[in-house]
N, CA, C and O of each residue as an XYZ file, in Angstrom:
792
protein
N       0.838     -1.185      0.000
C       0.000      0.000      0.000
C       0.878      1.241      0.000
O       1.991      1.227      0.525
N       0.376      2.298     -0.584
C       1.160      3.520     -0.708
C       1.185      4.263      0.626
O       0.141      4.552      1.210
N       2.379      4.563      1.090
C       2.533      5.227      2.379
C       1.815      6.571      2.411
O       1.201      6.921      3.419
N       1.885      7.318      1.330
C       1.276      8.655      1.298
C      -0.247      8.597      1.372
O      -0.897      9.604      1.653
N      -0.811      7.423      1.121
C      -2.268      7.261      1.199
C      -2.688      6.497      2.455
O      -3.821      6.029      2.557
N      -1.767      6.378      3.404
C      -1.991      5.545      4.582
C      -1.842      6.347      5.865
O      -0.924      7.154      6.012
N      -2.761      6.108      6.787
C      -2.664      6.681      8.128
C      -2.463      5.559      9.135
O      -3.023      4.472      8.991
N      -1.664      5.830     10.147
C      -1.550      4.944     11.300
C      -2.221      5.666     12.464
O      -1.775      6.732     12.887
N      -3.289      5.076     12.972
C      -4.026      5.671     14.093
C      -3.566      4.967     15.369
O      -3.789      3.770     15.547
N      -2.932      5.714     16.234
C      -2.382      5.206     17.493
C      -3.371      5.518     18.610
O      -3.537      6.672     19.003
N      -4.019      4.484     19.111
C      -5.164      4.649     19.998
C      -4.771      4.446     21.457
O      -4.424      3.341     21.874
N      -4.830      5.512     22.210
C      -4.723      5.483     23.677
C      -3.408      4.911     24.208
O      -3.399      4.137     25.166
N      -2.316      5.293     23.587
C      -1.007      4.980     24.161
C      -0.748      5.985     25.286
O       0.114      6.858     25.186
N      -1.516      5.830     26.344
C      -1.522      6.755     27.470
C      -1.096      6.030     28.746
O      -1.158      4.803     28.832
N      -0.670      6.803     29.718
C      -0.168      6.213     30.965
C      -1.188      5.322     31.657
O      -0.807      4.331     32.281
N      -2.473      5.645     31.563
C      -3.501      4.831     32.238
C      -3.387      3.363     31.855
O      -3.554      2.488     32.704
N      -3.104      3.082     30.583
C      -2.960      1.710     30.107
C      -1.522      1.195     30.209
O      -1.295      0.030     30.535
N      -0.565      2.062     29.931
C       0.774      1.588     29.587
C       1.815      1.620     30.690
O       2.880      1.022     30.535
N       1.549      2.291     31.790
C       2.584      2.481     32.796
C       2.126      2.044     34.186
O       0.960      2.186     34.554
N       3.080      1.511     34.939
C       2.831      1.175     36.340
C       2.248      2.406     37.039
O       2.788      3.507     36.933
N       1.147      2.203     37.747
C       0.457      3.322     38.391
C      -0.739      3.807     37.604
O      -1.597      4.504     38.143
N      -0.807      3.439     36.313
C      -1.991      3.763     35.521
C      -3.183      2.964     36.027
O      -3.036      1.811     36.431
N      -4.343      3.565     36.005
C      -5.529      2.925     36.592
C      -5.946      1.644     35.869
O      -6.623      0.800     36.456
N      -5.557      1.490     34.619
C      -5.940      0.310     33.846
C      -4.743     -0.591     33.518
O      -4.884     -1.594     32.818
N      -3.594     -0.230     34.020
C      -2.381     -0.964     33.673
C      -2.437     -2.428     34.100
O      -2.066     -3.314     33.330
N      -2.894     -2.684     35.308
C      -2.889     -4.065     35.803
C      -3.733     -5.004     34.942
O      -3.428     -6.193     34.847
N      -4.780     -4.487     34.322
C      -5.636     -5.360     33.522
C      -5.046     -5.686     32.151
O      -5.512     -6.612     31.487
N      -4.030     -4.941     31.720
C      -3.444     -5.190     30.391
C      -1.956     -5.506     30.413
O      -1.388     -5.840     29.373
N      -1.312     -5.408     31.569
C       0.154     -5.496     31.596
C       0.679     -6.823     31.056
O       1.718     -6.848     30.396
N      -0.017     -7.920     31.323
C       0.466     -9.205     30.820
C       0.387     -9.281     29.301
O       1.285     -9.817     28.651
N      -0.685     -8.746     28.743
C      -0.821     -8.743     27.280
C       0.139     -7.760     26.621
O       0.655     -8.031     25.537
N       0.384     -6.619     27.266
C       1.382     -5.681     26.742
C       2.734     -6.382     26.642
O       3.445     -6.245     25.646
N       3.074     -7.128     27.678
C       4.349     -7.852     27.693
C       4.367     -8.962     26.641
O       5.333     -9.086     25.888
N       3.311     -9.765     26.585
C       3.255    -10.887     25.642
C       3.290    -10.401     24.197
O       3.976    -10.982     23.355
N       2.550     -9.339     23.918
C       2.440     -8.821     22.556
C       3.639     -7.958     22.154
O       3.943     -7.821     20.969
N       4.315     -7.380     23.149
C       5.335     -6.375     22.819
C       4.685     -5.106     22.314
O       5.229     -4.418     21.451
N       3.513     -4.797     22.858
C       2.678     -3.708     22.332
C       3.409     -2.377     22.233
O       3.365     -1.720     21.193
N       4.075     -1.980     23.298
C       4.707     -0.652     23.293
C       5.903     -0.628     22.355
O       6.044      0.303     21.561
N       6.768     -1.635     22.432
C       7.927     -1.680     21.539
C       7.492     -1.700     20.072
O       8.062     -0.999     19.236
N       6.483     -2.506     19.775
C       5.990     -2.565     18.398
C       5.312     -1.266     17.987
O       5.444     -0.825     16.845
N       4.586     -0.655     18.918
C       3.955      0.630     18.614
C       4.972      1.707     18.308
O       4.789      2.496     17.381
N       6.044      1.747     19.081
C       7.112      2.726     18.843
C       7.748      2.506     17.468
O       7.949      3.455     16.710
N       8.060      1.252     17.158
C       8.649      0.928     15.848
C       7.686      1.281     14.722
O       8.083      1.866     13.714
N       6.423      0.922     14.902
C       5.397      1.220     13.899
C       5.338      2.708     13.607
O       5.387      3.118     12.447
N       5.231      3.523     14.654
C       5.116      4.971     14.469
C       6.361      5.538     13.795
O       6.257      6.338     12.865
N       7.526      5.128     14.259
C       8.780      5.678     13.731
C       8.972      5.353     12.258
O       9.232      6.243     11.448
N       8.844      4.073     11.912
C       9.126      3.671     10.531
C       8.015      4.150      9.582
O       8.306      4.608      8.477
N       6.763      4.049     10.001
C       5.665      4.528      9.149
C       5.797      6.027      8.896
O       5.546      6.494      7.785
N       6.188      6.777      9.914
C       6.406      8.227      9.762
C       7.525      8.480      8.756
O       7.390      9.317      7.864
N       8.632      7.749      8.906
C       9.770      7.908      7.986
C       9.404      7.578      6.548
O       9.926      8.188      5.614
N       8.502      6.608      6.368
C       8.108      6.199      5.016
C       7.081      7.135      4.396
O       6.794      7.042      3.202
N       6.520      8.046      5.211
C       5.599      9.035      4.664
C       4.148      8.858      5.029
O       3.290      9.554      4.486
N       3.840      7.932      5.948
C       2.457      7.782      6.419
C       2.078      8.974      7.308
O       2.932      9.583      7.952
N       0.808      9.282      7.325
C       0.277     10.220      8.300
C       0.135      9.474      9.624
O      -0.367      8.351      9.657
N       0.574     10.097     10.707
C       0.447      9.513     12.039
C      -0.584     10.323     12.812
O      -0.466     11.541     12.941
N      -1.602      9.625     13.328
C      -2.658     10.277     14.105
C      -2.705      9.640     15.487
O      -2.801      8.420     15.619
N      -2.636     10.473     16.505
C      -2.757     10.028     17.895
C      -4.200     10.236     18.343
O      -4.771     11.313     18.170
N      -4.771      9.195     18.916
C      -6.181      9.216     19.308
C      -6.311      8.939     20.810
O      -6.618      7.817     21.213
N      -6.074      9.970     21.636
C      -6.190      9.776     23.088
C      -7.642      9.839     23.538
O      -8.467     10.517     22.924
N      -7.940      9.130     24.606
C      -9.255      9.223     25.244
C      -9.138     10.188     26.414
O      -8.230     10.075     27.238
N     -10.068     11.140     26.477
C     -10.146     12.056     27.612
C     -11.574     12.009     28.116
O     -12.509     12.315     27.375
N     -11.746     11.631     29.363
C     -13.083     11.454     29.924
C     -13.842     12.771     29.953
O     -13.306     13.795     30.375
N     -15.098     12.740     29.501
C     -15.971     13.918     29.475
C     -17.213     13.604     30.299
O     -18.180     13.038     29.790
N     -17.181     13.972     31.563
C     -18.249     13.603     32.483
C     -19.601     14.175     32.068
O     -20.616     13.484     32.157
N     -19.626     15.419     31.620
C     -20.886     16.056     31.208
C     -21.518     15.285     30.047
O     -22.720     15.019     30.050
N     -20.699     14.932     29.059
C     -21.206     14.202     27.901
C     -21.716     12.826     28.315
O     -22.781     12.398     27.869
N     -20.965     12.133     29.162
C     -21.375     10.803     29.632
C     -22.728     10.887     30.336
O     -23.609     10.063     30.091
N     -22.890     11.873     31.206
C     -24.146     12.021     31.936
C     -25.304     12.375     31.005
O     -26.402     11.836     31.144
N     -25.061     13.278     30.062
C     -26.113     13.688     29.124
C     -26.527     12.552     28.200
O     -27.697     12.444     27.837
N     -25.571     11.702     27.816
C     -25.852     10.616     26.873
C     -26.293      9.330     27.565
O     -26.613      8.344     26.901
N     -26.311      9.338     28.891
C     -26.662      8.131     29.659
C     -25.768      6.955     29.277
O     -26.234      5.826     29.120
N     -24.485      7.240     29.132
C     -23.530      6.221     28.718
C     -23.350      5.193     29.836
O     -23.263      5.537     31.015
N     -23.296      3.923     29.430
C     -23.054      2.848     30.393
C     -21.859      2.040     29.911
O     -21.158      2.454     28.987
N     -21.625      0.901     30.528
C     -20.558      0.014     30.083
C     -19.177      0.527     30.427
O     -18.967      1.105     31.494
N     -18.231      0.313     29.516
C     -16.822      0.567     29.809
C     -16.534      2.037     30.093
O     -15.701      2.345     30.946
N     -17.205      2.947     29.397
C     -16.954      4.371     29.633
C     -17.536      4.806     30.973
O     -16.950      5.642     31.662
N     -18.670      4.253     31.341
C     -19.209      4.516     32.677
C     -18.247      4.004     33.742
O     -18.115      4.600     34.811
N     -17.573      2.892     33.440
C     -16.577      2.359     34.363
C     -15.405      3.312     34.546
O     -14.830      3.398     35.631
N     -15.051      4.033     33.471
C     -13.978      5.026     33.583
C     -14.389      6.143     34.537
O     -13.561      6.690     35.266
N     -15.665      6.468     34.523
C     -16.167      7.488     35.452
C     -16.026      7.011     36.890
O     -15.539      7.741     37.752
N     -16.452      5.792     37.136
C     -16.396      5.241     38.496
C     -14.956      5.108     38.986
O     -14.674      5.316     40.166
N     -14.050      4.761     38.076
C     -12.658      4.551     38.464
C     -11.792      5.793     38.418
O     -10.628      5.758     38.818
N     -12.352      6.893     37.933
C     -11.588      8.140     37.863
C     -10.490      8.139     36.823
O      -9.513      8.875     36.960
N     -10.627      7.328     35.785
C      -9.588      7.222     34.753
C      -9.745      8.289     33.670
O     -10.834      8.808     33.428
N      -8.622      8.595     33.032
C      -8.559      9.477     31.860
C      -9.115     10.875     32.134
O      -9.775     11.455     31.273
N      -8.859     11.411     33.304
C      -9.310     12.769     33.637
C      -8.387     13.787     32.984
O      -7.166     13.634     32.990
N      -8.982     14.814     32.429
C      -8.203     15.872     31.782
C      -7.199     16.467     32.774
O      -7.552     16.825     33.897
N      -5.951     16.564     32.334
C      -4.908     17.151     33.164
C      -4.193     16.174     34.078
O      -3.167     16.525     34.661
N      -4.706     14.952     34.223
C      -4.066     13.960     35.088
C      -2.903     13.273     34.370
O      -2.878     13.189     33.142
N      -1.956     12.790     35.147
C      -0.817     12.041     34.597
C      -1.277     10.856     33.765
O      -0.702     10.584     32.710
N      -2.301     10.148     34.220
C      -2.765      8.961     33.514
C      -3.252      9.233     32.106
O      -3.235      8.339     31.261
N      -3.681     10.446     31.844
C      -4.231     10.809     30.542
C      -3.144     11.236     29.563
O      -3.394     11.317     28.360
N      -1.950     11.508     30.058
C      -0.854     11.943     29.190
C      -0.363     10.792     28.312
O      -0.472      9.622     28.680
N       0.181     11.148     27.141
C       0.842     10.161     26.290
C       2.058      9.604     27.011
O       2.711     10.308     27.782
N       2.359      8.332     26.754
C       3.581      7.775     27.317
C       4.785      8.437     26.632
O       4.705      8.871     25.483
N       5.882      8.500     27.356
C       7.057      9.186     26.837
C       7.583      8.618     25.531
O       8.125      9.348     24.702
N       7.422      7.310     25.349
C       7.917      6.658     24.124
C       7.082      7.000     22.893
O       7.536      6.804     21.766
N       5.863      7.509     23.098
C       4.950      7.725     21.969
C       4.457      9.165     21.900
O       3.308      9.416     21.535
N       5.320     10.104     22.249
C       4.933     11.510     22.153
C       4.775     11.900     20.683
O       5.546     11.441     19.840
N       3.798     12.730     20.369
C       3.632     13.174     18.981
C       4.873     13.890     18.456
O       5.536     14.632     19.182
N       5.169     13.654     17.196
C       6.296     14.309     16.521
C       5.759     15.383     15.586
O       4.559     15.447     15.320
N       6.655     16.220     15.092
C       6.253     17.249     14.127
C       5.567     16.588     12.942
O       6.058     15.598     12.400
N       4.436     17.137     12.549
C       3.680     16.599     11.423
C       2.606     15.609     11.813
O       1.713     15.322     11.016
N       2.674     15.077     13.027
C       1.619     14.177     13.509
C       0.360     14.990     13.818
O       0.421     16.196     14.057
N      -0.767     14.305     13.808
C      -2.047     14.914     14.184
C      -2.479     14.329     15.526
O      -2.421     13.115     15.725
N      -2.908     15.184     16.436
C      -3.456     14.747     17.711
C      -4.950     15.074     17.719
O      -5.341     16.238     17.644
N      -5.768     14.041     17.810
C      -7.207     14.246     17.802
C      -7.678     14.862     19.114
O      -7.150     14.565     20.186
N      -8.668     15.714     19.004
C      -9.340     16.287     20.169
C     -10.768     15.776     20.186
O     -11.387     15.612     19.134
N     -11.288     15.524     21.370
C     -12.714     15.223     21.497
C     -13.090     13.760     21.538
O     -14.279     13.444     21.555
N     -12.107     12.832     21.556
C     -12.467     11.415     21.624
C     -12.973     11.095     23.026
O     -12.214     11.082     23.995
N     -14.254     10.842     23.104
C     -14.866     10.518     24.399
C     -15.753      9.283     24.280
O     -16.406      8.877     25.242
N     -15.766      8.698     23.094
C     -16.494      7.454     22.853
C     -15.464      6.401     22.426
O     -14.261      6.620     22.571
N     -15.923      5.275     21.906
C     -15.004      4.187     21.582
C     -14.237      4.410     20.281
O     -13.024      4.203     20.241
N     -14.911      4.822     19.236
C     -14.273      4.978     17.935
C     -13.501      6.294     17.846
O     -13.962      7.338     18.310
N     -12.322      6.217     17.242
C     -11.537      7.419     17.002
C     -12.177      8.366     16.004
O     -11.731      9.504     15.858
N     -13.213      7.915     15.320
C     -13.908      8.779     14.362
C     -15.019      9.606     15.024
O     -15.443     10.620     14.470
N     -15.486      9.188     16.185
C     -16.633      9.838     16.818
C     -16.204     11.116     17.533
O     -15.336     11.088     18.405
N     -16.813     12.220     17.160
C     -16.610     13.536     17.791
C     -15.240     14.160     17.540
O     -14.905     15.157     18.181
N     -14.438     13.610     16.631
C     -13.050     14.071     16.501
C     -12.720     14.759     15.170
O     -11.686     15.419     15.070
N     -13.561     14.622     14.163
C     -13.235     15.163     12.846
C     -12.214     14.325     12.091
O     -11.637     14.796     11.111
N     -11.978     13.079     12.534
C     -10.953     12.251     11.900
C     -11.239     12.004     10.424
O     -10.326     12.077      9.601
N     -12.469     11.719     10.081
C     -12.789     11.452      8.676
C     -12.424     12.649      7.796
O     -11.845     12.480      6.723
N     -12.756     13.831      8.242
C     -12.435     15.048      7.483
C     -10.920     15.215      7.342
O     -10.433     15.585      6.274
N     -10.185     14.945      8.406
C      -8.721     15.039      8.367
C      -8.157     14.059      7.339
O      -7.279     14.420      6.555
N      -8.653     12.833      7.339
C      -8.137     11.821      6.417
C      -8.461     12.159      4.972
O      -7.616     11.988      4.093
N      -9.660     12.633      4.716
C     -10.036     12.992      3.338
C      -9.204     14.176      2.847
O      -8.816     14.226      1.680
N      -8.936     15.115      3.730
C      -8.092     16.268      3.378
C      -6.689     15.829      2.971
O      -6.070     16.444      2.102
N      -6.182     14.758      3.602
C      -4.844     14.259      3.306
C      -4.827     13.189      2.208
O      -3.767     12.641      1.906
N      -5.969     12.888      1.613
C      -6.021     11.897      0.540
C      -5.774     10.478      1.009
O      -5.232      9.660      0.265
N      -6.167     10.181      2.232
C      -5.927      8.862      2.816
C      -6.930      7.831      2.292
O      -8.128      8.102      2.202
N      -6.426      6.657      1.951
C      -7.267      5.549      1.512
C      -7.170      4.335      2.435
O      -8.077      3.504      2.477
N      -6.067      4.240      3.172
C      -5.799      3.076      4.024
C      -5.689      3.506      5.480
O      -4.970      4.453      5.799
N      -6.402      2.809      6.366
C      -6.360      3.113      7.794
C      -5.795      1.914      8.540
O      -6.363      0.822      8.502
N      -4.675      2.126      9.218
C      -4.072      1.099     10.065
C      -4.259      1.515     11.523
O      -3.951      2.647     11.897
N      -4.761      0.599     12.338
C      -5.061      0.892     13.740
C      -4.132      0.113     14.660
O      -3.777     -1.033     14.382
N      -3.746      0.753     15.758
C      -2.938      0.104     16.791
C      -3.313      0.718     18.133
O      -3.803      1.846     18.187
N      -3.085     -0.023     19.217
C      -3.314      0.544     20.536
C      -4.238     -0.278     21.406
O      -4.168     -1.507     21.429
N      -5.104      0.416     22.121
C      -5.896     -0.174     23.204
C      -7.375      0.156     23.057
O      -7.737      1.188     22.493
N      -8.183     -0.685     23.544
C      -8.038     -2.121     23.706
C      -8.358     -2.772     22.368
O      -9.171     -2.259     21.600
N      -7.722     -3.891     22.094
C      -7.892     -4.560     20.797
C      -9.350     -4.806     20.438
O      -9.758     -4.633     19.290
N     -10.133     -5.214     21.439
C     -11.520     -5.598     21.193
C     -12.510     -4.511     21.578
O     -13.713     -4.765     21.643
N     -12.021     -3.304     21.835
C     -12.919     -2.198     22.188
C     -12.630     -1.017     21.256
O     -13.222     -0.939     20.179
N     -11.741     -0.101     21.638
C     -11.525      1.103     20.834
C     -10.810      0.835     19.513
O     -11.085      1.502     18.515
N      -9.894     -0.135     19.496
C      -9.248     -0.476     18.222
C     -10.284     -1.061     17.274
O     -10.369     -0.659     16.114
N     -11.067     -2.002     17.765
C     -12.110     -2.601     16.930
C     -13.126     -1.557     16.476
O     -13.522     -1.540     15.310
N     -13.548     -0.689     17.391
C     -14.548      0.334     17.048
C     -14.018      1.284     15.977
O     -14.745      1.651     15.054
N     -12.769      1.678     16.099
C     -12.168      2.580     15.113
C     -12.038      1.881     13.763
O     -12.303      2.481     12.721
N     -11.633      0.616     13.782
C     -11.521     -0.155     12.537
C     -12.883     -0.310     11.866
O     -12.991     -0.202     10.645
N     -13.918     -0.562     12.659
C     -15.273     -0.668     12.091
C     -15.712      0.646     11.450
O     -16.282      0.648     10.359
N     -15.448      1.750     12.120
C     -15.824      3.056     11.559
C     -15.066      3.336     10.272
O     -15.630      3.872      9.319
N     -13.790      2.977     10.242
C     -13.001      3.162      9.023
C     -13.567      2.327      7.882
O     -13.685      2.799      6.751
N     -13.913      1.091      8.190
C     -14.519      0.213      7.187
C     -15.809      0.831      6.653
O     -16.019      0.893      5.442
N     -16.672      1.288      7.561
C     -17.940      1.890      7.157
C     -17.729      3.171      6.354
O     -18.580      3.552      5.550
N     -16.591      3.836      6.574
C     -16.284      5.060      5.840
C     -15.665      4.819      4.481
O     -15.373      5.770      3.756
N     -15.459      3.553      4.122
C     -14.936      3.234      2.804
C     -13.427      3.144      2.714
O     -12.870      3.120      1.617
N     -12.766      3.094      3.846
C     -11.315      2.954      3.853
C     -10.917      1.482      3.849
O     -11.666      0.626      4.322
N      -9.735      1.196      3.314
C      -9.141     -0.135      3.451
C      -8.560     -0.204      4.856
O      -7.826      0.693      5.270
N      -8.884     -1.266      5.594
C      -8.549     -1.345      7.017
C      -7.502     -2.414      7.281
O      -7.544     -3.511      6.724
N      -6.567     -2.062      8.144
C      -5.584     -3.013      8.661
C      -5.441     -2.763     10.157
O      -5.368     -1.614     10.591
N      -5.400     -3.817     10.935
C      -5.061     -3.702     12.345
C      -3.662     -4.273     12.526
O      -3.386     -5.404     12.125
N      -2.784     -3.483     13.131
C      -1.414     -3.930     13.378
C      -1.448     -4.682     14.709
O      -1.299     -4.095     15.780
N      -1.648     -5.986     14.609
C      -2.083     -6.793     15.750
C      -1.085     -6.887     16.891
O      -1.496     -6.980     18.048
N       0.215     -6.866     16.607
C       1.172     -6.962     17.709
C       1.510     -5.603     18.311
O       2.363     -5.503     19.193
N       0.843     -4.566     17.837
C       0.941     -3.230     18.436
C      -0.382     -2.875     19.107
O      -0.709     -1.703     19.288
N      -1.139     -3.917     19.472
C      -2.392     -3.736     20.206
C      -2.320     -4.592     21.470
O      -1.399     -5.391     21.638
N      -3.294     -4.415     22.350
C      -3.421     -5.288     23.513
C      -4.865     -5.302     23.979
O      -5.562     -4.288     23.939
N      -5.298     -6.471     24.421
C      -6.599     -6.645     25.057
C      -6.350     -6.951     26.535
O      -5.219     -6.842     27.010
N      -7.388     -7.327     27.250
C      -7.230     -7.669     28.667
C      -6.862     -9.134     28.867
O      -6.528     -9.543     29.979
N      -6.920     -9.927     27.797
C      -6.563    -11.342     27.899
C      -6.159    -11.874     26.537
O      -6.519    -11.309     25.504
N      -5.408    -12.966     26.545
C      -5.043    -13.625     25.291
C      -6.290    -14.129     24.574
O      -6.352    -14.096     23.345
N      -7.281    -14.592     25.327
C      -8.526    -15.058     24.716
C      -9.222    -13.963     23.926
O      -9.673    -14.194     22.805
N      -9.313    -12.771     24.505
C      -9.928    -11.640     23.784
C      -9.114    -11.273     22.556
O      -9.671    -11.012     21.490
N      -7.790    -11.254     22.705
C      -6.921    -10.916     21.575
C      -7.079    -11.939     20.453
O      -7.251    -11.574     19.290
N      -7.022    -13.196     20.804
C      -7.151    -14.248     19.793
C      -8.494    -14.167     19.080
O      -8.574    -14.370     17.869
N      -9.539    -13.873     19.832
C     -10.879    -13.806     19.229
C     -10.966    -12.700     18.175
O     -11.419    -12.946     17.057
N     -10.536    -11.482     18.525
C     -10.665    -10.405     17.536
C      -9.760    -10.641     16.337
O     -10.128    -10.324     15.206
N      -8.574    -11.199     16.580
C      -7.681    -11.471     15.452
C      -8.266    -12.529     14.520
O      -8.094    -12.457     13.303
N      -8.948    -13.493     15.088
C      -9.492    -14.603     14.296
C     -10.850    -14.273     13.687
O     -11.100    -14.596     12.526
N     -11.730    -13.633     14.459
C     -13.128    -13.495     14.055
C     -13.538    -12.099     13.575
O     -14.463    -11.977     12.771
N     -12.877    -11.061     14.048
C     -13.325     -9.696     13.746
C     -12.459     -9.002     12.700
O     -12.971     -8.508     11.696
N     -11.157     -8.965     12.931
C     -10.301     -8.223     12.016
C     -10.391     -8.696     10.568
O     -10.382     -7.856      9.668
N     -10.478    -10.004     10.299
C     -10.599    -10.431      8.901
C     -11.890     -9.958      8.222
O     -11.931     -9.810      7.000
N     -12.931     -9.723      9.005
C     -14.189     -9.210      8.447
C     -14.025     -7.760      8.009
O     -14.646     -7.327      7.039
N     -13.191     -7.013      8.723
C     -13.026     -5.581      8.469
C     -11.906     -5.279      7.484
O     -11.881     -4.207      6.879
N     -10.994     -6.203      7.323
C      -9.847     -5.985      6.439
C      -8.821     -7.057      6.663
O      -9.022     -8.212      6.289
N      -7.717     -6.678      7.275
C      -6.700     -7.675      7.577
C      -5.954     -7.292      8.842
O      -5.967     -6.140      9.275
N      -5.309     -8.284      9.417
C      -4.446     -8.071     10.568
C      -3.035     -8.439     10.169
O      -2.802     -9.506      9.601
N      -2.096     -7.561     10.465
C      -0.688     -7.789     10.142
C       0.153     -7.536     11.386
O      -0.266     -6.817     12.293
N       1.326     -8.124     11.420
C       2.300     -7.746     12.428
C       2.909     -6.399     12.037
O       2.728     -5.921     10.918
N       3.617     -5.812     12.959
C       4.303     -4.546     12.663
C       5.246     -4.713     11.475
O       5.252     -3.882     10.567
N       6.027     -5.759     11.476
C       6.986     -5.968     10.389
C       6.282     -6.207      9.061
O       6.726     -5.703      8.029
N       5.202     -6.959      9.071
C       4.447     -7.183      7.831
C       3.860     -5.878      7.303
O       3.892     -5.614      6.101
N       3.330     -5.073      8.203
C       2.747     -3.796      7.782
C       3.806     -2.892      7.185
O       3.607     -2.310      6.119
N       4.924     -2.775      7.865
C       6.016     -1.914      7.372
C       6.482     -2.398      6.001
O       6.712     -1.589      5.102
N       6.621     -3.697      5.840
C       7.067     -4.252      4.559
C       6.067     -4.001      3.441
O       6.446     -3.964      2.270
N       4.789     -3.826      3.789
C       3.763     -3.603      2.771
C       3.718     -2.180      2.236
O       3.073     -1.918      1.221
N       4.397     -1.259      2.911
C       4.351      0.153      2.518
C       5.261      0.423      1.329
O       6.421      0.011      1.295
N       4.703      1.119      0.372
C       5.495      1.518     -0.815
C       5.902      2.967     -0.689
O       6.570      3.500     -1.575
């Protein structure tokens, strides 16, 4: 695939998930280690950027007013109860290894599961002539899957960079890799994805 027509969407590489002391770290730390999620994510961002891909960072920032107005339940309601992803908190910051670089795009307004919801991502991608959307980050079966589904529905070619993602268990990871990602496009390793870029 042509690098200039490809975006890598880096979903929630934030301290809450990725670092000791993050409110959600304990639930994903084993999968981060098994998958090599952070190391692969760093390599993915660096090499894809060098090859000419657009890099988009998609952080989650909890919006209590919106959650209350929308009567949101489930995982986002759980973030409210646990105090995760609060604006200005250490847990909401990008991890040091994945800080945005010059030319990267940082989305504002992600308060739902998909990186396309409330963020203007589709408009950004169309402005840049993007045809291919590659997703990486957290959680494999929640925000990564939701973003990949939205990209598919938007008419983009979808790839999930599977070893740069993490779920809460190997079972969840195996399920989305086997049953979901092939429906939306394809799943590749970081090295396979990098090798596919022209």
